[in-house]
N, C-alpha and C positions, 0 to 999 in steps of 0.2 A: 603590301599586304604581308609579306612572308615575316615583317619584322611583328606585328600584331600577332599572327599564329605563333611567333617566338617565344613572345613575352605571357601570351595563352598557356605555353605549355610549361612555363619557369611557374606559373600558379600555385599548380599542385607540390610542387617541392619546395615553395616558399611555404605554403601552409603546412606541409608535414615538418619543415623543420620548427614552426612557431609551435605545433602541436606536442614535437618531443621535447621542447623546453619548456613548457608548461608542465610535461609530465616530470621532468629531472626537476623543476622547481617544487611541485608537490612532493616527491621521494625526499628532497633535501630537508623540506619543513616536516615529514613523518620522521626522518631519521635525527633531527635535530631538537625534537621533544623535548620537553622537561624530563630529569630524571623519573620524577614522582610517576609520570605519565606510561613511559617505558617500565620502570619496575620500582616496586615501594619497599626498597632495601634499608632505607634509612631507620636506625634503631628508636627515633621518636615516633614513628609512624608504624611503627611494628612492635616491639616489644613494649615500650612506654605505653604505647597505645590499649593492647592486650589488658596490661597491669591495671590500666584507670578503666576498662572495662569492665573487670572481673570484679574489683573495689566497689564500681557504684553497682553492680547488682548484689554487692554483701551487704550493702546497707539498707534501711526501710524508711518511708515517710519522706519527709519533704527532703531530707537529704539525699536519698536516692533520685528523686526529682532532679533536685540541683547537680549531683554529679553525673548523671545520665546527660543534662543539656551540656555538660563542660565537654563530655567524650563525644557528643554527637557534634558540637561546634568544632573539635579539633579533628574528627575525620574530616568534616569538609576542608576544613584547613590543608590538612592534608592532600586532598584530591585537586586543590589550586594550586598546591607547592609551596606552601609555605610551613615547612618544618619548624620551624623555631617559635613562631604563633601556636601551633597545634601544640607544642610541648607545653605550652604556658598554661593550654586549655586542659590538659591533660594532667599535670601536676595540680591543677586546682582541681581537679574532680579529686583525684588522691588526696588532697588535703581537707576536701570535702567529706569523704568517706572515712579520714581519720588514719591511712595507711602511706607507710613509709615509702617513699621511692625505693625500688630492688636495689641493692647496691650496684651490680652489674651494669644497670642502666645509668647509674651516678658517674661510676668509673668512666663509661664512654662519652657522656656529656664532656667530662671535663678535657678530653684528647682534641 
């Protein structure tokens, strides 16, 4: 009988260890989240996105609709962590709007 009582006393300890391990794993998953989820510092999803947004609002008619669609798609790509695909969308918006990419952004892209 004392053996059963002994294993019963170990159960809460084992449960606590499993619970602590689960919490540690959850913390690890949060700390290793993609960079886009932690901070949006990539120039393609900040500077280039802003430039495309302003350019899309500066044109009229069907060009504006098309440019805004590219910007919206680019923003979703940024949220998904695909900065390269997002940059293509933002550059397409700039092209539709007839605006050249800012030279500072172009220099950063070549790095």
